[in-house]
OpenMM code with the backbone's topology and positions (N, CA, C; nanometers):
from openmm import Vec3, app, unit

residues = "UNK UNK UNK UNK UNK UNK UNK UNK UNK UNK UNK UNK UNK UNK UNK UNK UNK UNK UNK UNK UNK UNK UNK UNK UNK UNK UNK UNK UNK UNK UNK UNK UNK UNK UNK UNK UNK UNK UNK UNK UNK UNK UNK UNK UNK UNK UNK UNK UNK UNK UNK UNK UNK UNK UNK UNK UNK UNK UNK UNK UNK UNK UNK UNK UNK UNK UNK UNK UNK UNK UNK UNK UNK UNK UNK UNK UNK UNK UNK UNK UNK UNK UNK UNK UNK UNK UNK UNK UNK UNK UNK UNK UNK UNK UNK UNK UNK UNK UNK UNK UNK UNK UNK UNK UNK UNK UNK UNK UNK UNK UNK UNK UNK UNK UNK UNK UNK UNK UNK UNK UNK UNK UNK UNK UNK UNK UNK UNK UNK UNK UNK UNK UNK UNK".split()
positions = [
    Vec3(0.0834, -0.1184, 0.0000),
    Vec3(0.0000, 0.0000, 0.0000),
    Vec3(0.0877, 0.1245, 0.0000),
    Vec3(0.0442, 0.2269, -0.0724),
    Vec3(0.1198, 0.3523, -0.0791),
    Vec3(0.1174, 0.4239, 0.0551),
    Vec3(0.2248, 0.4957, 0.0823),
    Vec3(0.2344, 0.5714, 0.2071),
    Vec3(0.2823, 0.7134, 0.1795),
    Vec3(0.2631, 0.7972, 0.2786),
    Vec3(0.3128, 0.9339, 0.2760),
    Vec3(0.3932, 0.9532, 0.4049),
    Vec3(0.5063, 1.0211, 0.3945),
    Vec3(0.5897, 1.0478, 0.5125),
    Vec3(0.5281, 1.1616, 0.5929),
    Vec3(0.5200, 1.1433, 0.7241),
    Vec3(0.4619, 1.2443, 0.8118),
    Vec3(0.5644, 1.2847, 0.9166),
    Vec3(0.5781, 1.4152, 0.9348),
    Vec3(0.6614, 1.4719, 1.0405),
    Vec3(0.5764, 1.5691, 1.1198),
    Vec3(0.5715, 1.5499, 1.2513),
    Vec3(0.5055, 1.6462, 1.3399),
    Vec3(0.6155, 1.7070, 1.4248),
    Vec3(0.6286, 1.8393, 1.4154),
    Vec3(0.7387, 1.9108, 1.4785),
    Vec3(0.6844, 2.0239, 1.5640),
    Vec3(0.7452, 2.0436, 1.6813),
    Vec3(0.7114, 2.1561, 1.7690),
    Vec3(0.8372, 2.2407, 1.7882),
    Vec3(0.8260, 2.3556, 1.8539),
    Vec3(0.9461, 2.4333, 1.8834),
    Vec3(1.0488, 2.3549, 1.9660),
    Vec3(1.0031, 2.2525, 2.0386),
    Vec3(1.0939, 2.1698, 2.1194),
    Vec3(1.1586, 2.0576, 2.0402),
    Vec3(1.1181, 2.0387, 1.9138),
    Vec3(1.1773, 1.9344, 1.8315),
    Vec3(1.0747, 1.8397, 1.7737),
    Vec3(1.1200, 1.7342, 1.7050),
    Vec3(1.0286, 1.6395, 1.6415),
    Vec3(0.9500, 1.5586, 1.7454),
    Vec3(0.8236, 1.5327, 1.7133),
    Vec3(0.7354, 1.4567, 1.8010),
    Vec3(0.6963, 1.3242, 1.7357),
    Vec3(0.6847, 1.3238, 1.6022),
    Vec3(0.6406, 1.2037, 1.5315),
    Vec3(0.7012, 1.2037, 1.3922),
    Vec3(0.7531, 1.0883, 1.3508),
    Vec3(0.8062, 1.0706, 1.2163),
    Vec3(0.7763, 0.9278, 1.1730),
    Vec3(0.7041, 0.9130, 1.0616),
    Vec3(0.6734, 0.7798, 1.0120),
    Vec3(0.6091, 0.7892, 0.8743),
    Vec3(0.6073, 0.6768, 0.8045),
    Vec3(0.5328, 0.6650, 0.6789),
    Vec3(0.3958, 0.6073, 0.7149),
    Vec3(0.2889, 0.6751, 0.6710),
    Vec3(0.1531, 0.6317, 0.7040),
    Vec3(0.0692, 0.6228, 0.5766),
    Vec3(-0.0439, 0.5540, 0.5882),
    Vec3(-0.1336, 0.5378, 0.4741),
    Vec3(-0.2312, 0.6541, 0.4602),
    Vec3(-0.2650, 0.7193, 0.5741),
    Vec3(-0.3602, 0.8303, 0.5701),
    Vec3(-0.3412, 0.9185, 0.6923),
    Vec3(-0.3625, 1.0488, 0.6732),
    Vec3(-0.3579, 1.1471, 0.7813),
    Vec3(-0.4934, 1.2174, 0.7846),
    Vec3(-0.5528, 1.2276, 0.9022),
    Vec3(-0.6765, 1.3032, 0.9205),
    Vec3(-0.6542, 1.4034, 1.0323),
    Vec3(-0.7000, 1.5254, 1.0124),
    Vec3(-0.6859, 1.6278, 1.1150),
    Vec3(-0.7892, 1.7364, 1.0928),
    Vec3(-0.7997, 1.8273, 1.1895),
    Vec3(-0.8979, 1.9347, 1.1825),
    Vec3(-0.8267, 2.0669, 1.1539),
    Vec3(-0.8540, 2.1189, 1.0354),
    Vec3(-0.8018, 2.2514, 0.9991),
    Vec3(-0.9074, 2.3554, 1.0351),
    Vec3(-0.8705, 2.4814, 1.0288),
    Vec3(-0.9684, 2.5863, 1.0579),
    Vec3(-1.0833, 2.5853, 0.9578),
    Vec3(-1.0580, 2.5341, 0.8370),
    Vec3(-1.1623, 2.5280, 0.7342),
    Vec3(-1.2470, 2.4012, 0.7427),
    Vec3(-1.2084, 2.3056, 0.8303),
    Vec3(-1.2840, 2.1820, 0.8452),
    Vec3(-1.1928, 2.0607, 0.8515),
    Vec3(-1.2552, 1.9432, 0.8536),
    Vec3(-1.1807, 1.8169, 0.8632),
    Vec3(-1.1086, 1.7882, 0.7321),
    Vec3(-0.9826, 1.7424, 0.7420),
    Vec3(-0.9028, 1.7079, 0.6249),
    Vec3(-0.8603, 1.5625, 0.6309),
    Vec3(-0.8668, 1.4941, 0.5185),
    Vec3(-0.8135, 1.3603, 0.5038),
    Vec3(-0.7098, 1.3631, 0.3932),
    Vec3(-0.5893, 1.3170, 0.4225),
    Vec3(-0.4794, 1.3266, 0.3271),
    Vec3(-0.4267, 1.1866, 0.2971),
    Vec3(-0.4233, 1.1539, 0.1701),
    Vec3(-0.3704, 1.0268, 0.1221),
    Vec3(-0.2428, 1.0529, 0.0427),
    Vec3(-0.1611, 0.9504, 0.0185),
    Vec3(-0.0421, 0.9695, -0.0652),
    Vec3(-0.0810, 1.0295, -0.2005),
    Vec3(-0.0016, 1.1236, -0.2494),
    Vec3(-0.0281, 1.1873, -0.3774),
    Vec3(-0.1220, 1.3062, -0.3690),
    Vec3(-0.1596, 1.3480, -0.2473),
    Vec3(-0.2507, 1.4625, -0.2289),
    Vec3(-0.1905, 1.5875, -0.2918),
    Vec3(-0.2754, 1.6755, -0.3402),
    Vec3(-0.2262, 1.7999, -0.3992),
    Vec3(-0.1588, 1.8857, -0.2912),
    Vec3(-0.0597, 1.9637, -0.3297),
    Vec3(0.0074, 2.0498, -0.2318),
    Vec3(-0.0899, 2.1528, -0.1724),
    Vec3(-0.0737, 2.1773, -0.0438),
    Vec3(-0.1562, 2.2766, 0.0245),
    Vec3(-0.0942, 2.3124, 0.1580),
    Vec3(-0.1396, 2.4239, 0.2129),
    Vec3(-0.1019, 2.4670, 0.3471),
    Vec3(-0.2308, 2.5085, 0.4166),
    Vec3(-0.2472, 2.4683, 0.5428),
    Vec3(-0.3693, 2.5022, 0.6157),
    Vec3(-0.3368, 2.5245, 0.7637),
    Vec3(-0.4007, 2.6254, 0.8252),
    Vec3(-0.3865, 2.6428, 0.9700),
    Vec3(-0.4696, 2.5367, 1.0416),
    Vec3(-0.4164, 2.4859, 1.1533),
    Vec3(-0.4825, 2.3796, 1.2283),
    Vec3(-0.5527, 2.4322, 1.3530),
    Vec3(-0.6567, 2.3611, 1.3931),
    Vec3(-0.7267, 2.3846, 1.5184),
    Vec3(-0.6640, 2.2971, 1.6264),
    Vec3(-0.6994, 2.3208, 1.7504),
    Vec3(-0.6658, 2.2270, 1.8570),
    Vec3(-0.7444, 2.1000, 1.8269),
    Vec3(-0.6765, 1.9869, 1.8232),
    Vec3(-0.7457, 1.8630, 1.7924),
    Vec3(-0.6503, 1.7458, 1.7822),
    Vec3(-0.7055, 1.6356, 1.7331),
    Vec3(-0.6273, 1.5129, 1.7182),
    Vec3(-0.5824, 1.4984, 1.5740),
    Vec3(-0.4610, 1.4505, 1.5565),
    Vec3(-0.4140, 1.4067, 1.4251),
    Vec3(-0.4237, 1.2551, 1.4285),
    Vec3(-0.5007, 1.1997, 1.3350),
    Vec3(-0.5174, 1.0549, 1.3260),
    Vec3(-0.4295, 1.0043, 1.2129),
    Vec3(-0.3461, 0.9068, 1.2433),
    Vec3(-0.2488, 0.8540, 1.1482),
    Vec3(-0.2768, 0.7053, 1.1283),
    Vec3(-0.3234, 0.6679, 1.0090),
    Vec3(-0.3525, 0.5279, 0.9802),
    Vec3(-0.2254, 0.4616, 0.9292),
    Vec3(-0.1866, 0.3548, 1.0005),
    Vec3(-0.0607, 0.2878, 0.9685),
    Vec3(-0.0754, 0.1387, 0.9954),
    Vec3(-0.0582, 0.0579, 0.8915),
    Vec3(-0.0621, -0.0879, 0.9035),
    Vec3(-0.1876, -0.1378, 0.9744),
    Vec3(-0.3028, -0.0815, 0.9378),
    Vec3(-0.4294, -0.1257, 0.9935),
    Vec3(-0.4619, -0.0705, 1.1317),
    Vec3(-0.3741, 0.0098, 1.1883),
    Vec3(-0.3969, 0.0710, 1.3195),
    Vec3(-0.4095, 0.2217, 1.3024),
    Vec3(-0.4691, 0.2861, 1.4012),
    Vec3(-0.4758, 0.4314, 1.4014),
    Vec3(-0.4002, 0.4832, 1.5219),
    Vec3(-0.3018, 0.5670, 1.4963),
    Vec3(-0.2260, 0.6317, 1.6031),
    Vec3(-0.2782, 0.7745, 1.6161),
    Vec3(-0.2842, 0.8248, 1.7388),
    Vec3(-0.3340, 0.9596, 1.7636),
    Vec3(-0.2253, 1.0474, 1.8237),
    Vec3(-0.2244, 1.1729, 1.7793),
    Vec3(-0.1350, 1.2740, 1.8353),
    Vec3(-0.2192, 1.3971, 1.8647),
    Vec3(-0.2150, 1.4460, 1.9878),
    Vec3(-0.2860, 1.5687, 2.0247),
    Vec3(-0.2014, 1.6877, 1.9811),
    Vec3(-0.2614, 1.7807, 1.9057),
    Vec3(-0.1891, 1.9005, 1.8635),
    Vec3(-0.2632, 2.0247, 1.9109),
    Vec3(-0.1847, 2.1269, 1.9393),
    Vec3(-0.2389, 2.2546, 1.9830),
    Vec3(-0.2108, 2.3569, 1.8753),
    Vec3(-0.2985, 2.3605, 1.7758),
    Vec3(-0.2831, 2.4566, 1.6684),
    Vec3(-0.1572, 2.4363, 1.5870),
    Vec3(-0.1312, 2.5284, 1.4982),
    Vec3(-0.0145, 2.5210, 1.4129),
    Vec3(-0.0531, 2.5210, 1.2663),
    Vec3(0.0338, 2.4645, 1.1834),
    Vec3(0.0120, 2.4619, 1.0392),
    Vec3(0.0398, 2.3240, 0.9827),
    Vec3(-0.0321, 2.2919, 0.8767),
    Vec3(-0.0164, 2.1672, 0.8036),
    Vec3(0.0328, 2.2016, 0.6646),
    Vec3(0.1416, 2.1378, 0.6224),
    Vec3(0.1904, 2.1541, 0.4854),
    Vec3(0.1842, 2.0171, 0.4188),
    Vec3(0.1184, 2.0114, 0.3042),
    Vec3(0.1033, 1.8857, 0.2316),
    Vec3(0.1738, 1.8960, 0.0978),
    Vec3(0.2554, 1.7946, 0.0701),
    Vec3(0.3152, 1.7735, -0.0613),
    Vec3(0.2816, 1.6302, -0.1005),
    Vec3(0.2919, 1.5933, -0.2251),
    Vec3(0.2479, 1.4589, -0.2665),
    Vec3(0.3069, 1.3434, -0.1859),
    Vec3(0.4316, 1.3546, -0.1415),
    Vec3(0.4952, 1.2446, -0.0689),
    Vec3(0.5326, 1.2804, 0.0749),
    Vec3(0.4918, 1.4002, 0.1214),
    Vec3(0.5340, 1.4471, 0.2533),
    Vec3(0.4247, 1.5328, 0.3168),
    Vec3(0.3940, 1.5059, 0.4443),
    Vec3(0.3047, 1.5903, 0.5242),
    Vec3(0.3851, 1.6379, 0.6440),
    Vec3(0.3892, 1.7689, 0.6630),
    Vec3(0.4593, 1.8267, 0.7764),
    Vec3(0.3602, 1.9062, 0.8588),
    Vec3(0.3584, 1.8798, 0.9878),
    Vec3(0.2739, 1.9552, 1.0799),
    Vec3(0.3665, 2.0307, 1.1734),
    Vec3(0.3553, 2.1620, 1.1698),
    Vec3(0.4311, 2.2492, 1.2598),
    Vec3(0.3329, 2.2926, 1.3673),
    Vec3(0.3435, 2.2344, 1.4849),
    Vec3(0.2469, 2.2583, 1.5917),
    Vec3(0.3091, 2.3370, 1.7053),
    Vec3(0.2243, 2.4148, 1.7727),
    Vec3(0.2714, 2.4864, 1.8907),
    Vec3(0.3088, 2.3871, 2.0003),
    Vec3(0.2286, 2.2803, 2.0124),
    Vec3(0.2563, 2.1709, 2.1056),
    Vec3(0.1934, 2.0453, 2.0478),
    Vec3(0.2531, 1.9303, 2.0742),
    Vec3(0.2006, 1.8032, 2.0249),
    Vec3(0.2458, 1.6911, 2.1172),
    Vec3(0.1560, 1.5939, 2.1380),
    Vec3(0.1865, 1.4778, 2.2214),
    Vec3(0.1216, 1.3537, 2.1628),
    Vec3(0.1992, 1.2496, 2.1386),
    Vec3(0.1366, 1.1220, 2.1017),
    Vec3(0.0489, 1.0746, 2.2173),
    Vec3(-0.0608, 1.0064, 2.1851),
    Vec3(-0.1538, 0.9596, 2.2880),
    Vec3(-0.0836, 0.8783, 2.3954),
    Vec3(0.0163, 0.8004, 2.3550),
    Vec3(0.0870, 0.7140, 2.4501),
    Vec3(0.1739, 0.7924, 2.5483),
    Vec3(0.2040, 0.9187, 2.5183),
    Vec3(0.2893, 1.0004, 2.6054),
    Vec3(0.2108, 1.0939, 2.6969),
    Vec3(0.0794, 1.0978, 2.6822),
    Vec3(-0.0018, 1.1927, 2.7589),
    Vec3(-0.0126, 1.1473, 2.9042),
    Vec3(0.0165, 1.2396, 2.9946),
    Vec3(-0.0011, 1.2164, 3.1381),
    Vec3(-0.1453, 1.2538, 3.1696),
    Vec3(-0.2327, 1.1541, 3.1784),
    Vec3(-0.3760, 1.1785, 3.1924),
    Vec3(-0.4088, 1.2509, 3.3225),
    Vec3(-0.3393, 1.2208, 3.4310),
    Vec3(-0.3660, 1.2896, 3.5576),
    Vec3(-0.3346, 1.4384, 3.5460),
    Vec3(-0.2235, 1.4701, 3.4804),
    Vec3(-0.1856, 1.6108, 3.4613),
    Vec3(-0.2874, 1.6826, 3.3726),
    Vec3(-0.3360, 1.6142, 3.2689),
    Vec3(-0.4352, 1.6733, 3.1794),
    Vec3(-0.5664, 1.7006, 3.2538),
    Vec3(-0.6084, 1.6071, 3.3387),
    Vec3(-0.7322, 1.6266, 3.4155),
    Vec3(-0.7176, 1.7403, 3.5162),
    Vec3(-0.6008, 1.7520, 3.5781),
    Vec3(-0.5755, 1.8627, 3.6708),
    Vec3(-0.5797, 1.9967, 3.5974),
    Vec3(-0.5218, 2.0012, 3.4768),
    Vec3(-0.5232, 2.1248, 3.3968),
    Vec3(-0.6662, 2.1617, 3.3595),
    Vec3(-0.7472, 2.0636, 3.3278),
    Vec3(-0.8887, 2.0883, 3.2943),
    Vec3(-0.9619, 2.1465, 3.4149),
    Vec3(-0.9413, 2.0872, 3.5316),
    Vec3(-1.0078, 2.1373, 3.6525),
    Vec3(-0.9636, 2.2792, 3.6864),
    Vec3(-0.8330, 2.3080, 3.6724),
    Vec3(-0.7822, 2.4433, 3.6978),
    Vec3(-0.8479, 2.5447, 3.6053),
    Vec3(-0.8549, 2.5105, 3.4766),
    Vec3(-0.9133, 2.6027, 3.3789),
    Vec3(-1.0621, 2.6236, 3.4068),
    Vec3(-1.1324, 2.5178, 3.4422),
    Vec3(-1.2755, 2.5311, 3.4738),
    Vec3(-1.2970, 2.6196, 3.5954),
    Vec3(-1.2125, 2.6043, 3.6985),
    Vec3(-1.2236, 2.6894, 3.8178),
    Vec3(-1.2012, 2.8363, 3.7822),
    Vec3(-1.1010, 2.8632, 3.6983),
    Vec3(-1.0742, 3.0015, 3.6581),
    Vec3(-1.1924, 3.0611, 3.5821),
    Vec3(-1.2509, 2.9826, 3.4933),
    Vec3(-1.3641, 3.0319, 3.4144),
    Vec3(-1.4883, 3.0535, 3.5009),
    Vec3(-1.5059, 2.9716, 3.6022),
    Vec3(-1.6229, 2.9847, 3.6898),
    Vec3(-1.6067, 3.0955, 3.7923),
    Vec3(-1.4833, 3.1340, 3.8214),
    Vec3(-1.4573, 3.2353, 3.9235),
    Vec3(-1.5119, 3.3720, 3.8842),
    Vec3(-1.5099, 3.4035, 3.7574),
    Vec3(-1.5602, 3.5318, 3.7051),
    Vec3(-1.5002, 3.6507, 3.7800),
    Vec3(-1.3694, 3.6445, 3.7981),
    Vec3(-1.2986, 3.7539, 3.8625),
    Vec3(-1.2357, 3.8434, 3.7562),
    Vec3(-1.2186, 3.9691, 3.7879),
    Vec3(-1.1636, 4.0659, 3.6925),
    Vec3(-1.0193, 4.0354, 3.6531),
    Vec3(-0.9437, 3.9721, 3.7428),
    Vec3(-0.8018, 3.9485, 3.7152),
    Vec3(-0.7774, 3.8211, 3.6343),
    Vec3(-0.8824, 3.7514, 3.5907),
    Vec3(-0.8683, 3.6266, 3.5158),
    Vec3(-0.8646, 3.6567, 3.3658),
    Vec3(-0.7657, 3.6030, 3.2969),
    Vec3(-0.7563, 3.6138, 3.1512),
    Vec3(-0.8425, 3.5017, 3.0921),
    Vec3(-0.9661, 3.5369, 3.0535),
    Vec3(-1.0618, 3.4349, 3.0107),
    Vec3(-1.0207, 3.3669, 2.8810),
    Vec3(-0.9620, 3.4398, 2.7889),
    Vec3(-0.9166, 3.3777, 2.6628),
    Vec3(-0.8111, 3.2709, 2.6917),
    Vec3(-0.7198, 3.3037, 2.7783),
    Vec3(-0.6135, 3.2087, 2.8129),
    Vec3(-0.6712, 3.0869, 2.8863),
    Vec3(-0.7673, 3.1107, 2.9754),
    Vec3(-0.8305, 2.9997, 3.0479),
    Vec3(-0.9108, 2.9112, 2.9526),
    Vec3(-0.9799, 2.9713, 2.8572),
    Vec3(-1.0552, 2.8934, 2.7580),
    Vec3(-0.9604, 2.8100, 2.6718),
    Vec3(-0.8485, 2.8678, 2.6325),
    Vec3(-0.7476, 2.7954, 2.5541),
    Vec3(-0.6937, 2.6774, 2.6344),
    Vec3(-0.6628, 2.6993, 2.7618),
    Vec3(-0.6124, 2.5925, 2.8476),
    Vec3(-0.7163, 2.4813, 2.8629),
    Vec3(-0.8428, 2.5184, 2.8747),
    Vec3(-0.9493, 2.4192, 2.8865),
    Vec3(-0.9611, 2.3365, 2.7582),
    Vec3(-0.9604, 2.4020, 2.6429),
    Vec3(-0.9691, 2.3301, 2.5150),
    Vec3(-0.8499, 2.2362, 2.4961),
    Vec3(-0.7329, 2.2836, 2.5324),
    Vec3(-0.6121, 2.2011, 2.5186),
    Vec3(-0.6198, 2.0783, 2.6105),
    Vec3(-0.6596, 2.0981, 2.7356),
    Vec3(-0.6699, 1.9863, 2.8302),
    Vec3(-0.7756, 1.8869, 2.7849),
    Vec3(-0.8902, 1.9360, 2.7386),
    Vec3(-0.9966, 1.8469, 2.6920),
    Vec3(-0.9515, 1.7664, 2.5704),
    Vec3(-0.8745, 1.8286, 2.4819),
    Vec3(-0.8214, 1.7577, 2.3655),
    Vec3(-0.7254, 1.6474, 2.4089),
    Vec3(-0.6369, 1.6771, 2.5018),
    Vec3(-0.5418, 1.5771, 2.5499),
    Vec3(-0.6144, 1.4594, 2.6148),
    Vec3(-0.7182, 1.4879, 2.6941),
    Vec3(-0.7968, 1.3826, 2.7584),
    Vec3(-0.8666, 1.2980, 2.6526),
    Vec3(-0.9274, 1.3641, 2.5544),
    Vec3(-0.9989, 1.2922, 2.4489),
    Vec3(-0.9041, 1.2032, 2.3682),
    Vec3(-0.7886, 1.2550, 2.3325),
    Vec3(-0.6910, 1.1752, 2.2559),
    Vec3(-0.6443, 1.0557, 2.3392),
    Vec3(-0.6161, 1.0777, 2.4662),
    Vec3(-0.5714, 0.9687, 2.5522),
    Vec3(-0.6787, 0.8597, 2.5631),
    Vec3(-0.8047, 0.9015, 2.5814),
    Vec3(-0.9131, 0.8045, 2.6002),
    Vec3(-0.9491, 0.7311, 2.4724),
    Vec3(-0.9160, 0.7884, 2.3575),
    Vec3(-0.9506, 0.7244, 2.2297),
    Vec3(-0.8325, 0.6592, 2.1604),
    Vec3(-0.7176, 0.6508, 2.2294),
    Vec3(-0.6013, 0.5892, 2.1655),
    Vec3(-0.6319, 0.4439, 2.1309),
    Vec3(-0.5723, 0.3981, 2.0254),
    Vec3(-0.6008, 0.2617, 1.9794),
    Vec3(-0.4836, 0.1710, 2.0075),
] * unit.nanometer
topology = app.Topology()
chain = topology.addChain("A")
for resn in residues:
    res = topology.addResidue(resn, chain)
    for name in ("N", "CA", "C"):
        topology.addAtom(name, app.Element.getBySymbol(name[0]), res)
């Protein structure tokens, strides 16, 4: 079966490198499915899961925004943060979710609500990716 090389990179370095049969992720314009030979494109990403189909299995990587670059034989994801499902510390993610929820419920003037909402979305994504890992 044909494959496409995938690299997921953060400012801290590479997070994932492999040849896969299909990449699925959520761009700002909607859900994308990328197969080998896909037309070149660049798209901004949402907070979400990158699903990587490889040898009949699906691997998940939680990403926090960034950009997707597609070439016929190469997919590169430049993410602000990324974690393979197997590396997620679920207890830490749940604690981050609870912290963000408390900040949002406090409704105090000194709370940066945009930042708290971002932290909540990121924690919920990490929890979801961890719970749905295959």
